[in-house]
N, C-alpha and C positions, 0 to 999 in steps of 0.2 A: 409352164412354157416348155415346148419341145425344142431342145437345142440342136437336134440333128434330125430333120424331117426325112432325110434320105439315108438314115443310119442302116436300116435293114434293106440290103440290096440283094441278098441271096435267098430270100424267102421262097418257098415252093410256089410255083405258078398257080394262081387261082386261090391262094390262101388268104389274101387281103379281103377283109370285110368292108364293104363300101356303104352299106345301109342296113338297118334292122327294122323290121315291121314293129310298129308301136312307138318308135322314136323319131321325132322330127327335129333335127338339129345337127350340129357338127360335132363329131367325136373330138374330145380334147387330146386324144393320142391315137395312134394306129392300133387296129385290132386285126389279129390273124387267127385262123382256125383250120382244122382239118383232122386227118387221120394219120397216125404213124402205124404202119402195118408190118407184122413179122409173125412167123409161125402160125399162120391162119388167124391171127388176132388183129383186130382193128381198134386201136385205142384213140379216143377222141380227145382233143385238147382245144382250149381257147386261150390265146395269148393276148393280154392287154399290155401294151407298151407303156412304160412310165411316162407320166405327164411332165416330169421334172427334167431328167437328163438320161435318156435311155441307154446311151453309150457307156455311162458310168454307174448308174444305179444298179442295185442288186437284181438278180433274177430269182424269183421265189416260186417254188412249186407248191400249189395248194391241193390238199387231199381231204375230202370228207370221209367219214368213217363207215360204220355199219357193222360188219363188212357188208357192202352191197348198196351203199348210199352214194348218190351222184354228187360230184363236186360243184354242180350247178346249184346245189343248196347254198354253198358259200357265195357263188356268183350272184344269185337272185336275191337271197335274203340277208346276206351278211356284208361283204366288203367289195362287191363287184362295182363296175363303173356306173351302174344304173340303180335307181330306186324304181320299183314296180308298183303301179297303181292298178287295182283290180278293174277289169273291164266291165262295161255295162252294155247289154245285160250280163249277168253273172255267167262266167265260162267263156266269154268272148275275149278277144285279144287284149292283153293289158296295155296300159300306156306307160311309157318309160320316160324318166327324168334323170338328169345327171346326179350322181351321188357325190355330195361334197366331201364325204369321208371315205371314198374309195381307196383301197390300198395301192391302187395304181398311181396315186398322187406322188408316191415316193419310190415305187419299185416296178419293175417289169414282173408281171405275175401270170403264171400258167395254171389254168384250171384243168385238171386231168380227171376223166372218168376212168377209174380203175377199181378193181380188176376187170378184165374183159367180161362183158355181160352186164355191166353196170351203166346206167344212164344211157348215153349215146354210143358207147363202145359195144362192139358186137363181133361175132364170128359166125360164119355159115356152118361151122362145125361145132355143134353145141357141147361136145365133150370138152371144149376149151373153157367152158364155164365152171369146170371143176378145178378148184385151186386151194391154196392154203397160205399161211403167213409167209413161208419161204418162197414159194412160187410167185406170189404177188410182189414181193420185194425184188426178185430177180427180173420179173417182167417189167416192172417200173424202171429198174436200172437200164434195161435194154431200151425202153422207150426214151430215156434221157440221152443215152449215147446217140441214138438215131435222131432225136430232136436237135441236139447240138450240131449234128452234121448238116441238118437242114437250115439251122440258124447259127452259122459259125461266128457271126458278129458278136454274139453274146458270150463266147468262150472265156474272154478275159474278165467278164463281170463277176463279182462275188456271187456265189450261188448258195441259196438256203432252201431247206425243205421245211414245209409247215403243214399243219393239219390239226384236226380236233377229233375228240371222241375215240372211236376205234383206230383212228390214225395215230393214237398213242402207241399202237403196235406198228402201223405202216411206217411211220417216220423214222424211228430208230433202226428198224430192220433194213429199211432202204438206205439210210445213212451208212450203215455197216457195209452194204453192198457197194456203195459209191466209194467209200474209203478203200475197200479191197481193190476196186478197179484202179484207183489212183496209184496205190502201192505197186500194182502189177503193170503200171504204165500203159493201161488200156486206153486206146485212142477213141475219141478225143478226150483229152485230160480236162476233167471238170474242176473248176475253181471253187471247190466246196469249202464253205466257211462255218456252217453251223445249222441249227434247226430250232423250230418253235413248235410247241405242243400245247393245245388248249383243251382243258378239261378231258385229258387223255387217259385211256385205259393203260394200265401197266402190268396187269396179270400178276399181281403180287399179293401177299397177305395184308398189305396196307389198303388195297382197294376193297370194294364189296361191302358187305354188311359191317365189317369192322370199322369202316369209315362212316357208313350210314348212321349207325346208332348214336355216336357222339354228335354228328351233324344235326340230326332231327331233334335231339335233346337240347342242344345249344340254341336251335332256332325256335324252341318252344312248341314243337309239333307233337311231342309226347311229354307226359308229366314226369316229375321226379319219381313218383311211385312206379310207373311203368318202366322207366329207365332202370331203377334199382331192382325191380323184379326180373328184368331181362338179365342184368348182370349176375344176379344170384342164381337164377335157374339155368342159364346157358353156360356161364363161366367161359365165355369166348368160343364155345363149340357150337357153331350155328349150322354146320353142314351135316351133322349126324345128330340132330337134337333129340333129347329125351322128351318124354311126354309133357313134362312141366315146361321145358324150354319151348316146345312146339306151341303150347297154349299161350305162352308169353308173346311169341312171334305173331300169333293170330291177332293179339291186341295191337301189336305194332302195325300190322297191315291194315287193320280197321282205321287207324289214325291217318294212314298215308294214302289209301287207295284212290281217293277222289282228287288228290292233288296233281298238279302238273309237275311231273318229275323233272322237266327240263328247266323250269323256273317256278319255284314254289309260290311266287307272288302273282303269276299269270293264271288266267282261267284255263280249264281243261275241257277237252272235247272227247267223248267216247263214242264207240261204234254201237248204235242202238241194237243191231242184229246180234252182235256178239254179247251184248249185255243181256238180251232176252234169253239167249242160250244158257248163260251163266245162271240166271234167276230160275230157269226151268229145272236146274239140277239141284234138288233139295239137299243133297249130301254135302254141298260146298259150305265152307264157313260163312257166317253172316257177312263178314267183311267183303268177301268176293261177290256175294249176292247184291251188295250195295253199290257195285260199280255202276253209277247212274248214267243214263243217256241224257245228253243235252242237245242243243239245237243242231249241231253240225255233225254229219256222219264222218267216219274215218275209215279209210281203206285198211284191209287186213294185211299186215306184213309180219313175217316170222324170222326168227333166228338172227336178230340184229342187235348190235349195241348202238349206243348213241341215239340216233333218230328212231329208236325202236326199244328193244328190251334194255332196261337199266342194268348196269354191271352188277349191282348188288342183288339182283334176282337170279343170278346164275351160281352154279356150284363152283368150287375152287378150281376145277379143271377147265372152266369156261364153256362147258357144254350143257349141263343139266340144270334145269331151273330149281331154285331153292323152294319155290312154291309151285309145284307142278300144275295144280288146277288153274292157277292164273295163267300159266303158259299155254294151257290147252285152249284158253280163250282166244289166243292168237293175235290180238290186235295191238297195234302200237299206240300207246296213249298220247293224246294231246298234240298230235302233229297236224298242221294245216298246210297243204301244199297245192291249193287250187290255182294260184297265180302262176307258179312255175309250170305246173302241168298243162294249163291252157296255152302258155307261151311256147313251150318246147315240143308240144304235140301239134302245133300249127305248121302245116307243110311249107308255108311261105317263110316262116322263121327258119325252119331247117334248111331250106335252100339258101337263105341269106348267110347262114353261118357254116355252110358247107358240110352239114350233117346228112347222113343217109336218111332217106324217107322211112316212114314207119313200116312200109312193106318189106324193107330190108333189115333195118336195125331194131324194129319193134317199137312199141310206144315207150315214151320216156316216163319213168317213175322216180319219185324221190328216193325210194329204197326198193331195190328189186329183189324178188325171191327166186329169180331164175338161176342165180349162181349157187353152186354147191361148195360151201366153204368149210374147211377144216381148220380149227385152231391148233396151236402146237408150239409156238415160239417160246412160250413160257414167260418167266419174269423178264421185264425190260430193264431192271436195275443193272445187270451186267453190261447191257448195251450202252446205257447212259454213262456208266462209270468209264467204260472203255473209250467212248467218244470224247468225253470231257477231259479225261486224262491225257488225250492226244492233242488237246488244245482247241478242239472245236467248241464253238459257243453254243449255249443252250438256254432258251427262255421257256420256262414251264409256267403257264398261266392258267388261272381258274376263275370263272365266274362264281362268286361266293353264294349264289342262291340256287345252284344246280344240285338237284338231289339224285341225278343219274350217276354222276361220278363226282362225289362231293369233294370240295377243296380239302377237307380234313385228311383224306387219304393221300392226296397229292403232296400236301405239306409234310405229312409223315414220311413218305418215301424219299422226298428230296433231302430231308433232314437226316434220314438213315444212311445216306451215302458217307456220312462222317467227315464231310469237308469242313474246313475252318470257315467260320462266318467272317466276312470282311465288310458287310453292309448290314448292320443289325436291323431287325424288324422295324419298319418305319412306314408312314404314309407316303404315297406318291400323289402328285397333283396333276389335275387337268382342268383347264378353264378356271384356275384359281380356287378349285375345290378339291377336297380329298377324293380321289378316284379309286383308291384301294390301298393295299399294303404290299411290301416286298421284302424279301431277304436275299442278300447276295452272298455267294460262296466263292472260294477259290476255284480255279479251273473253269472260270467263265460260266458258272451256273447261277441262274437267277430264278427264284420262285416268286410269282407275282399274283395277287388277287385283284379282281375288278369288282368294286362294291356295287351290289344290286344287279349284277349280270347273271344270266342263266347259262345253260349248257353251251349255246352258240353265242359266244361273247359279243362279237361285233353286231349281231342282230339286235341286242339289247342296249349296248353302249357303243355306238359307232364313233363318236368323237374321241372318247377315251381310248378306244381300241387303236385308232389311227395314231394317237399320241404315243402310246407305249411302243407300237410297232415301228414308227418312224424313228423315234429316239434310239431304240435298240439297234435297228439296222444301221443307223449312222454312228453307232458307238458312243452315243451321248448318255449321260446319266438319265435314268427314268425318274 
C-alpha cells in the first residue's frame, strides 16, 4: 500500500512514467525515469517507488557489473517490478506481469546504467566511454548528488548501494566516494547507511582460480584424482604455470568448459560461429575444441566480468586471460538476453520510459563493448574494512551454485578480515525451508549464501531474495 501518493512533488517535469508497452494494468507504485547529465555524459536511471511506504523506506541504488553490463539486467531478469514473458512471434514485444517478489515491495530502488556508454546511457562525445574503476565511482557519485537534488524528498531516507558481479568493485569504491563527500559536507548530504554485494568480484587472492578449484571439487565436477594432481603440480601457482601444472589445468578446463558458469545446474548456450572457429584451429587443446554449439546463438561480448568472462579466467591483475585461446574465442558463455533486447530496443518502450531513441543512444545491449574500461582499484578488502569499521552495514551474499565468482572465495575473504564471529554459521529460513547459510561478524558484516542460486541470485531464487533483502533493510534477523 502506498501511504503517500503525493510524496514526490519535486520530480523533474516529464519524468513520471504513466504506461509501458507490454503491460496492461495499474502500477502498484509510481515509476520515474530519465537522464542525469554532466560533463557531456547522460546517465539513464529508472526509479521504482516503494510499494510500502516511500517516505520512510530506504532508497537503494542497483548496479549490474561487467564492467559494461546494463542494470536493466536486474530490472528485467531479477528483482524489477515486472516479470517478462517472451513475445510471440519470437523477437516481438514481450508481455509484462507484476512481479510478486520485486524489491520495490520494501524499498525505493534506482536502476542506473553506468558507466557512460552502458545500456541506455550515452554521450555524443565517445571519448567519454573511456573510464576506469575510479572515474566510474566518481561519476556515479556525481550522479547521486544531482539525482538527490532532483528528488530532495528522499534525502532523509536511509540510502544503500547494491549490486552484483563486477559491482563488487563498483559498490565499495562508490561507497568510499559517498563517505568522503559526507565528511566534506558536500551538499546534498546523503543519508548513507550501508551496502549489499551479490556474488561480487573483490580482486584479491581469494577470488579467481584459488576459489574455483575447491568449489568445483566440492561440487563433484572434478575427481579426487584431478584435484590432487592440480594441488601437486601447481602448488597454488596458477598464473605462471609449469608444463605439468598447465597440463593439469587443461584437464580442469575439459571438465568445466560445457557448463553454465553462472549456474552449474542450468543449461548452457554457446555461439555456433565462435565454436566453429575454435574447432578449425587444430592447435587448441581438445577441451577448447569441444565447446559445443547448442540450439541458441549467443552474441559476442568481450572484456567483461559477471555476465561475461568469469573472474577465474583472468590473470591476477584482472587483465590477461589465464587461458588465452579461450579468450580469443571472444564469446560470453550461457547468456540469453532476447527478451530484454526486444523490449528495450522497441522505440515505443523507449519513448514511454523517457530514454533516447536508438538513433541517439544506440541500441540497447545487455553488455556493451563500446566502453574502454581499465581496471586498477586493486583489492576491495581495504575498502570493506574501512567502511565497516566506520559503522556502515554490509551484506555480502552468494548464490552457492555460481562458478563465475564462487562462494568459496567470498566466504574466505570475509573471514580473512579477522572480525569476531557473533552469529556462528547457521541455516536461514524462507517459506519454512532452509534457504541458505549465514555467518555474522562484528562491525555489521554478514556473509550469506543462497542455496541453489546462481550468479544473479534473485533471478534463480526470487522469494528467498526478497526475504533476506527485506529483513536486512529493516534491521531484522535473517
